[in-house]
N, C-alpha and C positions, 0 to 999 in steps of 0.2 A: 593466597586466600584473602577474601574481602575483609575489611577492617570491622571492628565491633561497633563503630558508630560513624555517621557522616551527617552533613547538613542536607544534602539532596541525594536520594537514591533514585536512579532511573532504571526501570525494569524493562530490558529490551534494548538491543543495540542495532536495530534496523534504522531506516532513514529518519523516522519520527524521533527515536531516542537519541540518536547521534546529533540530529539538528538541535534538539533541546540542549544537549550537553555543550555543543559548539557555541551556540549563541549565548548560553548562560555564562560560560567561561569568559567569553569576550566582554560581555556586559559588566561582569564582576571586576575584570582586569581594568576596564575603562573607568570604573568607579573607585579604583584602588581599594577594593574590598576582597576578602579571601573567604572561601567556603569550600569544604571538602565535598567533591562530587564523585559519586561512585555509580558506575553503570555495569549491570550484570546481564549477560546474554546466554541463553540456553544453549545455542549452537556454537560451532566453531566456523561459521560461515561456509559450511560444506554441504548443507542439505539442499534438496531441490527447491528452487525459487523461480517462479515464472519471470521472464524478462518483461520489461515494460518500456513504452515509449514516453519520453519526456517532452513537453512542449517547449518552444523557444524561450518563453518567458521564465522558465526555470533558471536560466542564466542569472537573472536578478537575484533569485534566492541563494544560488551558490556564491554570488558576490557578497551578499549580506552575511553569509556564514563564513566568509573568508577562505573558501576552498576552491574558488573558480579556477585558478591556475593549475592546481593539483588535479582537479577533475578533468580539465581539458588535456592535461599531459597523459591521462589514463587512456585516451583515444578510444572511447566507446564509439560505436558506429553512429554516424550522423543519420538523422531522420529528416527527410526533406519534405515531409507532409504525409498525407494519407489519401488513399483511394478507396471508394466504397461502392458496392452494389447494395444500396439501402433505399428501398422505396422505388427502385427502378432496376430493370435487368442490366442496364449498362452501368459502367463505372463512372462515378463522379469524382472529381479531384479537388483536394484542398492543399495547395502548395505553400511552402514557407519561404519561397524565393524572395518575396518582397517583405517579409516580416522584419521589423526593425531590430529584432533580437537575433536574426540569423536563423540557422537551422535548429531543430531539436536533436534528440539522441535516442537510440535504442540501447538500453543498458543491460549488461549481464549483472543480475542481482547480487550474487555472491561477491563478486569483485567490487561492485559498487558499494555494498553495505560494509565490506571490510575496509575499504578506503576511507569512508566517513568515520568509522570507529577508530581507525588509526590516527586520523586527524584529531579526533577528540583526545586521544591519549597524548598526543604531542602538546596539548594545552593543559596538561596536568589533571585531566579527568582519569580516574582510576577505572580501567576496563577489565572485567573478569569474564572470560569465556567459560562455558560449560557449567554455569551456575543457574539454578532455577528457584523460584520462590515456592515454598511449601505452605506458608501460613503468614498472616499479618494480624497483629493485635494492636489496637489503639491504646496509647498511654492516656491517663486521665488528664494530664497537664499538656497534652499536645504531642504530635509526632506518632511514630509507629515502631513497634518491634517486629522485625521481619525474620522469619526462619528460612534459611537457605540450605540447599544441598547440591553438591556438584556431581560430575560423572563418576567420581570414584567413591561416592557415598559419604564424602566428608560433609560435616554439617557446620554451620556458622549461624549465630544470632547477631543481627545488626539492628541498631536503633537509628532512625532517620527522622529529621525534623519535617521533611517534605518528601513525598513519594510521587514519582511520575510513572504511570503505567503506559509504557510504550511496547507492550508485549504482543501487539497486533491483535488478531482475531481471537487469540487465546484469552486475553483479558484477565490474566491470572490475579492481578491485584484488585482490579474492580470487582471481580467475582468474590474475592475474599472479603471485601467490605460491604457486600450486599447490593451493589449497583445492578439494576436489572436491564436487560436488553429489550428493546422494542424493535421487532423485526419489520422491515419494509418489504423484504422478499428473501427467498432462499433459492439460490441458484447453484448449479454445479458446473464445473469445467473439466474437460478431459483434454490433456495436452501432450504433445510430443516434440522433441527436438530433432530437426532433420539436418543431415549432412547435405549441403546443396551441391548439385553438379556445377561444373565450372562455368557453364553458360546459362545458369539459372535465370529465369525471368522474375525472380523475387528481388526487387530493387530496394532502394533506400527509403521507401515509403511503407507505412503501415497499410495493410490490406485488410479490409473488413467486408464480409459478405453474409447477408441475411439469408436464412433458409426457413422452410416451413416449421422446423422444430427448434429454432434458435438462431444462433449466428456464429460464424467462423472468424477467426483473427489470425493474422500471420505478420511476423516482423522479424527482421534479421537481429541476431544477438551478437554476432561477430562476423568476420569476413567470410566464414565458411559455413555458418549454421543459421537456422531460423527456428523460431518457436511457432508452433501451429496449435491452435486450440479451438474447441467448439464449446459454446455456452448454452445451457438449457436449464430447465427445472428438473427435479429428480423424477417426477412421473413421466415426463416426455422423454427424458434420457433413457429410462427403463423401457418405455414402449419401443424406442428406436434402437435399443441395445448399444448406445453410444460408447459404453465402457468396454465393449468387445472389440478386439483389435480388428477383426475382419469386417464387422459392421461399420466401425469408425472409418476405415479406409473406403468402404463401399459408399458411404455418404459423402466423404471428401471427393471421391471420383465423380459424383453426380453434381457437384457444384459447377456453376457456369464459368467461374474465373480462377478460383484458387487451386483446384485439382490440376488443371492444365498447366498452371505456372510451376507446380511442384513436380511435374512429370520428370522422371529420371533421378530425382532426389531420394534419399533413403532415411528412414527413421533410425535413430541411433539405438544402440543395444539396450539403453535404459528403458525403451518401450514407452507406453502411455502412462501418464501420471494423472489420476483423477484427484480432485480436491473440491471441498465444499467452498462456495462463495456466498456466504450469508451477507445480506444487506441490512444493517441495523443502526440504531443510535442508542444511547444510554438514557435511562430515565433521569440520571444525574451524572454529569461528566466531571464534576469537581466535588470536593469535600473541604473541610476546614484545612486539612494539611495534605491533600492529594489532588491530583488532576490527571486526566487521561488525554493522550495525544494519538494522532494517526488513527489506524484501524482499531485501536482499543476504544476510542471515543465514538468514531463514525466509520462504518465500513460501507463503502460504495459499491454499486453495481459496476462490474468491470467495463460496461459500455461507456461509462463516464470518462474513462481513460485519465483519471486524476489521482490515482492511488499514491504514487511517490510525491507528486507535486503537493497534494494535500498533506501528506506526512511531514514534509519539510516546512510548509507554511504553519501548520499547527504547532510544530516543535518550536519554531521561532516565537510564535505568539505566547506559548507556554513559558518559555525562558523569560520573556519580558514580564509576565505575570509573577513568576517566582521571584525575580529580583525585587519587584514592588513588595511582595510578601516578606522577604528577608529584611527589607528596610523598615517595614512597618508591620508588626505582628498583628495589628488590628485590621490590616487589609485582607480582603478575600479574593476569590478567583471569579467573582460574578461577571466581570467584563469579559474575561476569557470564555466563560460559559455562554454568554450571549453571542459572542462571535461564532462559536460553534453552531449554535441554533440558526444564525443567519446563513452560515455556510451550508447547513443541511437543507434549509428551504430552497436555496439557489439550486443545489444538486437535484432535489426532487423535481423542480420545474424543468431543468434540463433533461432529466431522465424521461419525464413524461413526453416532452416534445420529441425526443429521439424515437421512442417506441410508437408514438401516435403517427409518425411520419412513414412508417412502414405499413402499407395497406394491402400488399399483394396476397397476404395469407390472413386476412382479417377474420376468417372463420376457423382458423387453427387455434387449438387450446392455448399454446404457448403465448401467442400474440394477443388473443382475447384477454387472457389473465393480466398481462402487463399493462394493457391499455386501461382496463377497469380498475386495477390496483393503483396505477399511477394517478388517475383522476381523484381517487379517494384520499391518497396520501397527500397530494398537493392541497386539497381542500382542508384536510385536518391540520396541516402545518401552517396554514394561513393565519 
């Protein structure tokens, strides 16, 4: 059971939460300071989580977190680049062969997330699985009282000097303290895991293919399986019945590249998994004694392919801000918040460039909306 008090409570043990915990523990140890760090996680790292490709420069973040040897030993599938039919019927290639950091990786999220949380636990971070935040109340003199409940309906009340919301798109703590989401877009993804045939043409590169109604993504998650997803908006997805197994496969079969490469492979018994992919930022990502990291603070369009990388980077930045706050109670998190705003502006420009570069279906509602919306968002964020 979690303790009744701690110095830092991290809500969520995904990449952002664990990165915050790992970096914070190392910085405190280097400064010969002690602080009780507690991390609570709703799941037991067993729920469906879509895999993701990590770019080669993630290696530097793993090194900074002190987990690079352990991560490499986990032997996630290498990613040697990407190929995409985007703006052109033929595939274009972006290879990592000459990248100074080497190759990237296709990661299995449950295994990856559990590994980072275990590494945090080895550095005396207290990790509690199966616990969720029910409520949060600010103390008059600083900090928060947090109400928790676990899978067995046990309850605990915990006081924390500083709270980090790393609960992803759920944003359970930021919602409790009244932070408001400002939506950039609302997308949906429908994905399935495929058992690949022995001679599958799905190689160690991420495959991306645009379509009139959105775009398809495929990447290996281990030696024998790949994740395949289609991303669209809700109205277009309903129009094309993309959540229907038969229609999903019919649209996949009509792709120019992806369907042919998956010929002979089979969808696993778990079937299709639909989930919302909201793109948003918060009206305030920090408070006097709290801050948000990863998808709790900024949730990107999947086309940016920066979800885990962003989570690790914001977790590291948050840890550095927290150490400063612990050393000086007069310090605030304004520099961290400014960094998030810069990151959000850069992302919006990248997103606009990507969607504007696909002109084959310029008259289709999905693409029209993304282009119009992208220009407005970049202008408003300038």
